[in-house]
C-alpha positions in Angstrom: -16.5 12.6 -33.8 -13.6 12.9 -31.4 -11.1 10.2 -30.4 -11.8 9.0 -26.8 -9.3 7.7 -24.2 -9.9 4.5 -22.5 -8.6 6.0 -19.4 -11.1 7.1 -16.9 -9.5 8.1 -13.7 -12.0 10.4 -12.1 -15.2 8.3 -12.1 -17.3 10.3 -9.6 -17.3 13.8 -7.9 -20.0 14.6 -5.5 -20.2 18.0 -3.9 -22.6 19.4 -1.2 -23.0 22.7 0.1 -19.7 24.2 -1.3 -20.0 27.7 -2.4 -22.9 28.1 -5.0 -23.3 24.3 -5.3 -25.9 22.9 -3.1 -25.7 19.3 -4.5 -23.8 18.0 -7.5 -23.3 14.3 -8.6 -20.8 14.3 -11.6 -19.9 11.1 -13.4 -17.1 12.5 -15.9 -16.4 10.5 -19.0 -13.1 9.6 -20.6 -11.1 11.4 -22.9 -10.9 15.3 -23.3 -13.7 16.9 -21.3 -14.4 20.7 -21.3 -16.4 22.8 -18.9 -17.8 26.2 -19.9 -20.2 28.5 -18.6 -20.7 32.4 -17.9 -18.2 34.1 -15.6 -19.5 33.6 -12.0 -21.6 30.6 -13.1 -19.4 28.3 -10.6 -17.0 26.5 -12.8 -14.2 27.4 -10.3 -16.2 25.4 -7.8 -15.6 22.2 -9.7 -12.0 22.8 -9.9 -12.0 23.8 -6.2 -13.6 20.6 -5.3 -10.9 18.5 -7.1 -8.3 20.4 -5.5 -9.9 19.7 -2.1 -10.0 16.1 -2.9 -6.3 16.3 -3.4 -5.5 17.7 0.1 -5.8 21.4 -0.6 -6.4 23.2 2.9 -9.8 24.5 3.3 -11.6 27.0 5.5 -15.2 27.5 6.6 -15.6 30.4 4.0 -16.2 27.6 1.5 -19.2 26.4 3.2 -22.6 27.6 1.5 -24.4 30.4 3.2 -26.7 29.1 5.9 -25.2 25.5 6.1 -23.0 24.2 8.7 -21.0 22.0 6.7 -19.9 21.1 3.3 -18.5 18.1 1.7 -16.6 16.7 -1.4 -16.4 13.0 -2.4 -14.4 11.9 -5.2 -13.7 8.2 -6.7 -10.7 7.4 -8.6 -10.4 4.1 -10.4 -6.6 3.3 -10.1 -4.8 0.6 -12.2 -2.8 -2.1 -10.6 0.4 -0.2 -11.1 -0.6 3.0 -9.4 1.7 4.1 -6.7 -1.1 5.0 -4.5 -1.6 1.3 -3.7 1.6 1.2 -1.9 1.0 4.4 -0.2 -2.1 3.1 1.5 -0.5 -0.1 2.4 2.5 1.8 4.0 -0.1 3.9 6.2 -2.5 1.1 7.3 -5.4 2.5 4.9 -7.8 -0.2 3.7 -7.1 -1.3 0.2 -9.2 -0.3 -2.9 -12.2 -2.5 -3.7 -12.2 -3.2 -7.5 -9.5 -0.6 -7.9 -11.6 2.2 -6.7 -10.2 4.8 -4.4 -12.8 6.8 -2.4 -11.7 10.2 -1.1 -14.1 12.3 1.3 -13.5 15.7 2.9 -15.8 17.2 5.4 -15.5 21.0 6.1 -17.4 22.5 8.9 -17.3 25.7 11.0 -15.5 23.8 13.9 -13.4 21.1 12.3 -12.1 19.5 9.1 -11.9 15.8 8.4 -10.7 13.6 5.4 -11.0 9.9 4.8 -9.3 7.5 2.4 -11.5 4.4 1.7 -13.8 5.4 4.6 -10.6 5.5 6.9 -9.8 8.8 8.6 -6.4 10.2 7.4 -4.1 13.1 7.7 -4.1 16.0 5.2 -0.6 15.2 4.5 -1.2 11.6 3.6 -4.1 12.9 1.3 -1.8 15.2 -0.4 0.9 12.3 -0.8 -1.8 10.2 -2.5 -3.4 13.2 -4.5 -0.1 13.9 -6.0 -0.2 10.5 -7.8 -3.8 11.1 -8.9 -3.9 14.4 -10.9 -1.7 16.9 -12.5 -3.3 20.3 -12.0 -2.4 23.3 -14.2 -4.1 26.6 -13.5 -3.1 30.3 -13.3 -0.9 29.6 -10.4 0.2 25.9 -11.0 2.2 26.5 -14.2 4.5 28.9 -12.3 6.1 25.9 -11.0 7.5 25.3 -14.3 10.3 28.0 -13.7 11.5 26.0 -10.7 14.9 24.3 -11.5 13.7 21.3 -9.4 10.7 20.8 -11.6 12.3 21.2 -14.9 14.7 18.5 -13.7 12.0 16.2 -12.8 10.5 16.9 -16.3 13.8 16.0 -18.0 14.1 12.8 -16.0 10.5 11.8 -16.7 11.0 12.5 -20.5 14.3 10.4 -20.5 12.9 7.6 -18.2 15.8 8.1 -16.1 13.9 6.9 -12.8 16.3 3.8 -12.2 19.3 6.2 -12.6 17.9 8.7 -10.4 17.1 6.2 -7.6 20.6 4.6 -7.9 22.4 7.9 -7.6 20.0 9.1 -4.7 20.8 6.0 -2.8 24.6 6.4 -3.2 24.3 10.1 -2.5 22.4 9.4 0.9 24.8 6.7 2.0 27.8 9.1 1.3 26.1 11.9 3.2 25.3 9.5 6.1 28.9 8.6 6.5 30.3 12.1 6.1 27.9 13.1 8.8 29.1 10.3 11.0 32.7 11.1 10.6 32.0 14.9 11.3 29.9 14.0 14.4 32.7 11.8 15.8 35.5 14.2 14.9 33.8 17.1 16.5 32.5 15.2 19.7 33.8 16.5 22.8 37.0 14.7 23.8 36.7 12.6 26.8 38.8 13.3 29.9 40.8 10.8 31.9 38.4 11.2 34.7 35.4 10.1 32.6 37.3 7.2 31.0 38.2 6.1 34.6 34.6 6.5 35.7 33.2 4.6 32.8 35.8 1.7 33.5 34.7 1.6 37.0 31.1 1.4 36.3 31.6 -1.6 33.8 33.9 -3.3 36.1 31.7 -3.0 39.1 28.6 -4.3 37.3 30.6 -7.2 35.8 32.4 -8.3 38.9 29.0 -8.7 40.5 28.2 -11.3 37.9 24.4 -11.2 38.2 22.3 -13.1 36.0 18.5 -12.4 35.3 17.8 -16.1 36.4 19.7 -15.6 39.8 17.9 -12.1 40.5 14.6 -13.9 40.0 15.3 -16.5 42.7 17.5 -14.8 45.0 14.9 -13.4 47.4 13.0 -16.6 47.5 16.1 -18.7 48.4 17.2 -16.3 51.0 13.8 -16.3 52.7 14.1 -20.0 52.6 17.3 -20.1 54.2 16.6 -17.4 56.7 13.5 -19.2 58.0 15.1 -22.8 57.8 14.8 -23.7 61.4 11.1 -22.7 61.5 10.3 -24.3 58.3 11.7 -27.7 59.7 9.8 -27.3 62.9 6.7 -26.7 60.8 7.2 -29.7 58.5 7.9 -32.0 61.3 4.9 -31.0 63.2 2.8 -31.8 60.1 4.4 -35.2 59.3 3.8 -36.1 62.9 0.0 -35.6 62.4 0.0 -37.8 59.5 2.4 -40.6 60.5 1.1 -43.4 62.7 2.4 -43.2 66.4 0.7 -44.4 69.7 -1.7 -41.7 69.5 -3.6 -42.2 66.1 -2.8 -39.5 63.8 -4.7 -38.0 60.9 -3.8 -40.6 58.4 -4.9 -43.5 60.8 -8.2 -41.8 61.4 -8.8 -41.4 57.8 -8.2 -44.9 57.1 -10.6 -46.0 59.9 -13.2 -43.7 58.4 -12.7 -45.2 55.0 -13.2 -48.5 56.5 -16.4 -47.6 58.1 -17.6 -46.1 54.9 -17.0 -49.4 53.1 -19.1 -51.1 55.8 -21.8 -48.6 55.5 -21.6 -49.1 51.6 -22.0 -52.9 51.9 -25.2 -52.5 54.0 -26.5 -49.8 51.8 -25.5 -49.3 48.3 -27.2 -46.1 47.8 -24.3 -44.3 49.9 -21.6 -45.4 47.5 -22.0 -42.4 45.2 -21.5 -39.6 47.8 -18.7 -41.6 50.0 -16.7 -42.2 46.9 -14.4 -39.1 47.4 -13.1 -40.4 50.7 -10.9 -42.7 48.6 -9.4 -39.8 46.7 -8.8 -37.9 49.9 -6.9 -40.9 51.2 -4.6 -40.9 48.1 -4.1 -37.1 48.2 -3.1 -37.2 51.8 -0.5 -39.8 51.1 0.9 -37.5 48.5 1.1 -34.7 50.6 3.0 -36.8 53.2 5.6 -37.9 50.7 6.1 -34.3 49.5 6.4 -33.1 53.0 9.0 -35.7 53.6 11.0 -34.8 50.4 10.6 -31.0 51.3 12.1 -31.8 54.7 15.0 -33.7 53.3 15.9 -30.7 51.2 15.9 -28.0 53.9 19.4 -26.8 54.8 20.1 -24.6 57.7 23.5 -23.8 56.8 24.6 -20.6 58.2 27.3 -20.1 55.5 24.8 -20.2 52.7 22.4 -17.7 54.5 25.4 -15.4 54.8 26.5 -15.5 51.1 22.8 -14.9 50.0 22.5 -11.8 52.4 25.8 -10.5 50.8 24.4 -11.1 47.2 21.1 -9.3 48.2 23.1 -6.3 49.7 25.4 -6.1 46.6 22.4 -6.3 44.3 20.7 -3.6 46.4 23.8 -1.3 46.2 24.1 -1.5 42.3 20.4 -0.7 42.1 20.9 2.2 44.3 23.7 3.6 42.1 22.3 2.5 38.6 18.6 1.5 39.2 16.0 1.4 40.4 15.6 -1.9 38.7 18.1 -4.6 37.6 17.1 -4.1 34.1 18.5 -0.4 34.5 21.6 -1.6 36.1 22.1 -3.7 32.9 21.3 -0.9 30.5 23.7 1.3 32.3 26.5 -1.1 31.9 25.8 -1.3 28.1 25.8 2.5 27.8 29.1 2.8 29.6 30.7 0.1 27.9 29.6 1.5 24.4 30.6 4.9 25.4 34.1 3.7 26.6 34.4 1.5 23.2 33.9 4.6 21.1 36.4 6.6 23.2 38.9 3.9 23.1 38.5 3.1 19.5 37.9 6.8 18.2 40.9 6.9 16.0 40.3 3.2 14.3 36.6 4.4 13.7 37.6 7.6 12.1 40.1 5.8 9.8 37.2 3.3 9.0 35.0 6.2 8.2 37.4 7.9 6.0 37.9 4.8 4.1 34.1 4.2 3.9 33.5 7.8 2.6 36.0 7.3 -0.2 34.6 4.0 -1.4 31.0 5.5 -1.1 32.0 8.7 -3.1 33.4 6.5 -5.9 30.1 4.6 -5.9 28.2 7.9 -6.1 30.5 9.4 -8.7 29.8 6.6 -11.0 26.2 6.7 -10.5 26.1 10.5 -11.0 28.2 10.1 -14.3 25.7 7.6 -15.6 22.7 10.0 -14.7 24.6 13.0 -16.2 25.2 11.1 -19.6 21.7 10.1 -19.7 20.6 13.5 -19.1 22.9 14.9 -21.8 21.4 12.6 -24.2 17.8 13.4 -23.2 18.2 17.2 -23.0 18.5 17.9 -26.9 15.6 15.3 -27.6 13.3 17.1 -25.0 14.1 20.5 -26.4 13.4 19.4 -30.0 10.1 17.8 -28.9 9.1 20.9 -27.1 9.9 23.1 -29.9 7.8 21.1 -32.2 4.8 21.3 -30.0 5.2 24.9 -29.0 5.4 25.9 -32.8 2.2 24.3 -33.2 0.9 26.5 -30.3 1.7 29.7 -32.0 5.6 30.0 -31.3 6.4 29.9 -34.9 10.0 30.7 -34.7 10.6 30.2 -31.0 13.8 28.5 -29.7 13.7 26.1 -26.6 16.9 24.8 -24.9 17.6 22.6 -22.0 20.9 23.4 -20.5 22.7 21.6 -17.9 25.3 22.8 -15.7 27.8 21.0 -13.4 27.3 21.7 -9.7 30.6 22.3 -7.7 29.4 19.7 -5.2 27.2 16.9 -5.8 23.5 17.5 -4.8 20.8 15.2 -3.8 19.4 15.0 -7.1 22.4 14.7 -9.3 25.7 16.3 -10.3 24.1 19.1 -12.4 21.5 21.8 -12.4 19.0 22.3 -15.4 17.7 25.4 -17.0 15.0 25.8 -19.6 16.0 28.5 -21.9 13.4 30.3 -24.0 13.5 32.5 -26.9 10.2 33.4 -28.2 11.4 36.0 -30.8 13.7 35.4 -33.8 17.1 37.2 -33.3 17.0 37.4 -29.5 19.1 35.3 -27.4 17.4 32.5 -25.3 17.0 33.4 -21.6 15.9 31.4 -18.6 12.3 30.7 -18.6 11.8 32.4 -15.4 12.9 35.7 -16.6 11.0 36.2 -19.6 7.9 34.2 -20.0 4.5 35.6 -19.3 1.8 33.9 -17.6 0.1 33.1 -21.2 3.4 31.9 -22.5 4.0 29.8 -19.6 0.6 28.1 -19.9 1.2 27.2 -23.6 4.8 25.9 -22.8 3.5 23.9 -20.1 0.9 22.3 -22.7 3.8 21.9 -25.1 5.8 20.0 -22.4 2.9 17.9 -21.4 2.5 16.9 -25.0 6.1 16.1 -25.3 5.8 13.8 -22.2 2.4 12.3 -23.1 3.8 8.9 -23.7 5.9 8.9 -20.4 3.4 10.6 -18.0 2.1 8.2 -15.6 -0.5 10.8 -14.1 -3.9 9.6 -15.7 -5.9 12.7 -14.9 -4.8 16.3 -16.2 -6.8 19.3 -15.3 -6.5 22.7 -17.1 -8.0 25.7 -15.4 -8.4 28.4 -18.2 -4.7 27.5 -19.3 -5.9 29.1 -22.6 -6.3 32.5 -21.2 -4.5 35.4 -23.0 -4.3 33.6 -26.4 -5.9 34.4 -29.6 -8.5 32.4 -31.7 -6.0 30.6 -33.9 -3.8 29.7 -31.0 -6.7 28.8 -29.1 -7.7 26.1 -31.6 -4.1 24.9 -31.4 -4.4 24.6 -27.7 -7.7 22.7 -28.1 -5.9 20.1 -30.6 -3.1 19.6 -28.1 -5.6 18.9 -25.2 -7.5 16.5 -27.5 -4.3 14.7 -28.3 -3.5 14.4 -24.7 -7.1 12.9 -24.3 -6.2 10.0 -26.2 -3.9 9.0 -23.3 -5.1 10.6 -20.3 -8.5 11.7 -18.9 -8.3 15.6 -19.5 -10.7 18.2 -17.9 -10.4 21.8 -19.1 -12.2 24.9 -17.9 -12.4 27.2 -21.0 -13.9 30.5 -22.3 -12.7 29.6 -26.0 -15.2 28.0 -28.4 -12.5 26.8 -30.4 -11.2 24.6 -27.5 -14.7 23.7 -26.2 -15.6 22.3 -29.8 -12.5 19.8 -29.7 -13.8 18.1 -26.5 -15.1 14.6 -26.4 -17.7 15.7 -23.8 -18.9 19.3 -23.1 -20.4 20.1 -19.8 -22.1 23.4 -19.0 -22.3 25.2 -15.7 -25.2 27.4 -15.0 -26.5 29.6 -12.3 -30.3 29.1 -11.5 -32.6 30.2 -8.7 -34.3 27.9 -6.2 -36.6 29.8 -3.9 -34.5 32.9 -2.8 -31.3 31.2 -3.2 -28.8 31.0 -6.1 -27.4 27.6 -7.2 -25.0 26.3 -9.5 -25.6 23.2 -11.6 -23.6 21.1 -14.1 -24.9 19.2 -17.1 -23.6 17.7 -20.3 -24.7 19.4 -23.6 -24.7 17.8 -27.0 -26.2 18.5 -30.4 -28.1 21.8 -30.6 -27.6 22.6 -26.9 -23.9 22.4 -27.5 -24.2 24.5 -30.6 -26.1 27.1 -28.6 -23.4 27.3 -25.9 -20.7 27.8 -28.6 -22.8 30.6 -30.1 -23.1 32.1 -26.8 -19.2 31.8 -26.4 -18.7 33.3 -29.8 -20.6 36.5 -28.7 -24.0 35.3 -29.6 -26.8 36.1 -32.2 -27.1 35.7 -35.9 -27.0 32.8 -38.5 -23.3 33.6 -39.0 -22.4 32.7 -35.4 -24.4 29.5 -35.4 -22.8 28.4 -38.8 -19.4 29.2 -37.3 -20.3 27.2 -34.3 -21.5 24.2 -36.3 -18.3 24.5 -38.3 -16.1 24.2 -35.2 -17.8 21.1 -34.2 -16.9 19.5 -37.7 -13.8 17.0 -37.7 -10.7 18.6 -39.2 
């Protein structure tokens, strides 16, 4: 009966203990989906749950009476091109399995928590991801249409200006950074002659010491060795005398005698060989130690001059650490800071000249990028206006005028070199005025729908949610609103809360929210209606009763 979109962004919504809903598991279909029900049945809870999944703030008043916690879980199926993948990767969130993003919110009387793919996340991160998932339009959401920043983003989306916007934004940011650096240097407090002298003294004092990290690591050890040189030689000599052969048998001689005795024992009883074998190794190791001691003795130098020099180096290092320490690394850091500050002072004029030249070059680059973006916006503005006019006339503004006006800025801004203003004239013969000054809530809702229709082929957000966007319109216009949503459903998943049978009849899928009693509690439930049940719901929406209402409901469901 109705065309269906292949896109199915929101695949699951699970609610527990949220307001009137005790438990709800909804697997919405693709295309244009409508949700209807009597006032107070709980339709707003569905939209509220989606808003919570997108990062809207929550408080404990949302928890169902008598419960300690409520939860919302949503699963979104993402295409490979979705920017959400990059956001998850940037923040270290586990990637989506099979393209499914799982969002979970837990709200309790003591704390709120949120998760992306079962990984805890901040509310800001959830909002950042949510902004790429769903475009919400409700009684308060479409007021954002009057923001000039929002209008500019809509124009750029229609004209597919993203590469030009990024090029300009990068150029503007570099220009701003250079200007800020120039201002900081120009207005920095001038250095006094005393400060310059102190900085030079600090750099020269540390440099003249000429310490290296390698020297610092071995200095203490070398000094200890030089200071104790005489005692070290005496101790080495004593050890060598115990090992060397003299008139009195030394340790080496005794060990060799012990080894010969062991061999004699092994010859007479072979079973002793296994546990006497280590004696041979001991003998070899003792020979190795004897050789090492001899080499060490030859290296020992008790030169008093070396000891004096080492003591001077240690004293110098300690004095530097007292001034700039407490560690040698701190001394080095202080030297680099002083040298850097001195370089900035001594080359301040040169640096200012460099920055001036850089600012001029960056300004030219920014101007070129800005002019390219301006030309693209000037080309897109009348085409966007014409498309919006066409769609808005189908939505009941038979003779409305819509303009997209661009005005140059005195100073380039972060988003371009001009501002945009959407001008709207709903009545013939009256001049167009800024949308923010004249449009009512109902008019804004329809204009937003016209804009969404104009951007249908450009809009990358797969899920659109309309919360009673058809309020304050007549029956004929409501039918036109329904047709627009139906058309958007060919390219997006569209969810609409509506009180109009003319809108509901055009949906690909119709869900009914009803209140029911369970024990002494009131609960809300959601179920899809079709065939006669759907006709019954349309009859109720028409005012109920009589064959005429049923015939009209059946007629509304017939393809146009």
